[in-house]
C-alpha positions as CSV (number, residue, x, y, z in Angstrom):
1,M,0.0,0.0,0.0
2,A,1.5,3.3,-1.1
3,P,1.8,6.0,1.6
4,E,-0.6,9.0,1.4
5,P,1.1,12.0,-0.2
6,L,2.5,14.6,2.1
7,K,0.3,17.7,2.1
8,I,2.3,21.0,2.3
9,E,0.9,24.4,2.8
10,T,2.9,27.6,3.1
11,A,1.6,30.8,4.7
12,A,2.9,34.1,6.0
13,G,3.7,34.1,9.7
14,T,2.4,36.8,12.1
15,K,5.8,38.6,12.0
16,P,7.3,40.1,8.8
17,E,9.8,37.9,6.9
18,T,8.3,34.7,8.5
19,V,7.0,31.7,6.6
20,V,5.1,28.9,8.2
21,V,5.2,25.5,6.4
22,R,2.4,23.2,7.5
23,L,2.9,19.5,6.9
24,S,0.2,16.9,7.0
25,G,1.0,13.2,6.5
26,A,4.0,11.0,7.0
27,L,7.4,12.5,6.3
28,T,9.4,9.7,4.8
29,I,11.9,9.0,2.1
30,S,9.0,8.6,-0.4
31,T,7.5,11.9,0.4
32,L,10.7,14.0,0.6
33,P,10.8,15.3,-3.0
34,A,7.7,17.4,-2.5
35,L,9.1,18.9,0.8
36,Q,12.5,19.6,-0.7
37,Q,10.9,21.3,-3.7
38,T,8.8,23.5,-1.4
39,L,11.6,24.4,1.0
40,R,14.3,25.1,-1.6
41,P,13.1,28.5,-2.8
42,I,12.2,29.9,0.7
43,T,14.3,32.9,1.6
44,A,12.4,34.3,4.6
45,A,14.4,35.4,7.7
46,L,12.5,32.7,9.7
47,T,10.9,29.5,8.6
48,V,8.7,27.6,11.0
49,L,7.9,23.9,10.2
50,D,4.6,23.1,11.7
51,L,4.6,19.3,12.2
52,A,1.3,19.0,14.1
53,G,-0.1,17.0,11.2
54,V,2.9,14.6,10.9
55,P,2.1,11.3,12.6
56,Y,5.4,9.7,11.6
57,M,8.8,10.7,10.4
58,D,11.6,8.3,9.3
59,S,15.3,9.0,9.4
60,A,15.2,10.4,5.9
61,G,12.6,12.9,6.8
62,L,14.6,13.9,9.9
63,G,17.6,14.3,7.7
64,A,15.7,16.6,5.3
65,V,14.6,18.8,8.2
66,L,18.2,19.0,9.4
67,N,19.5,19.7,5.9
68,F,17.1,22.7,5.6
69,Y,18.2,23.9,9.1
70,V,21.9,23.8,8.0
71,A,21.2,25.5,4.7
72,S,19.2,28.2,6.5
73,N,22.0,28.8,9.0
74,K,24.6,29.1,6.2
75,A,22.4,31.7,4.5
76,G,22.0,33.7,7.7
77,R,18.3,32.7,8.2
78,K,16.6,30.9,11.1
79,M,14.5,27.8,11.2
80,A,12.3,26.3,14.0
81,V,10.1,23.3,14.4
82,A,6.8,23.5,16.0
83,A,3.9,21.4,17.3
84,V,5.6,18.0,17.0
85,T,3.5,14.9,17.6
86,Q,4.5,12.5,20.4
87,R,6.0,10.0,18.0
88,V,8.0,12.6,16.1
89,G,9.0,14.3,19.4
90,A,10.3,10.9,20.6
91,L,12.4,10.5,17.4
92,I,13.8,14.0,17.8
93,E,14.8,13.4,21.5
94,L,16.1,9.9,20.8
95,T,18.5,11.1,18.1
96,K,19.4,14.2,20.2
97,V,18.3,16.5,17.3
98,N,16.6,18.6,20.0
99,T,20.1,19.8,21.0
100,V,20.5,21.3,17.5
101,L,17.0,22.3,16.4
102,K,14.8,24.7,18.2
103,V,11.5,22.9,18.9
104,F,8.5,24.8,20.2
105,P,5.1,23.6,21.4
106,T,3.2,25.9,18.9
107,V,3.8,27.9,15.8
108,E,3.1,31.1,17.8
109,A,5.7,30.2,20.4
110,A,8.2,29.6,17.6
111,E,7.5,33.0,16.1
112,Q,7.9,34.7,19.4
113,G,10.9,32.6,20.6
114,M,13.0,33.2,17.5
């Protein structure tokens, strides 16, 4: 059974130069191309990845998030992750990615905290 496609919505944040990328669906190796295509052209000062709708993320998905974080930092931009589900949060903690990425409970908290 093929995984459901990842749904991606981008919207302006509440602060200037902020983009919120809302993901819905599993973030896996098979759904990465759509995410990468969406993230590549983003040049906002702050990008918040809203993961509230992501029930599952594999290591490839986590790697894509980290790659975007590194690319953002190299370009002088900021990136935050918000509203992770319990399962995704466990992956982030288990892999110690939470020591690198800024993870916030809500999109609003991410916008205020960055």
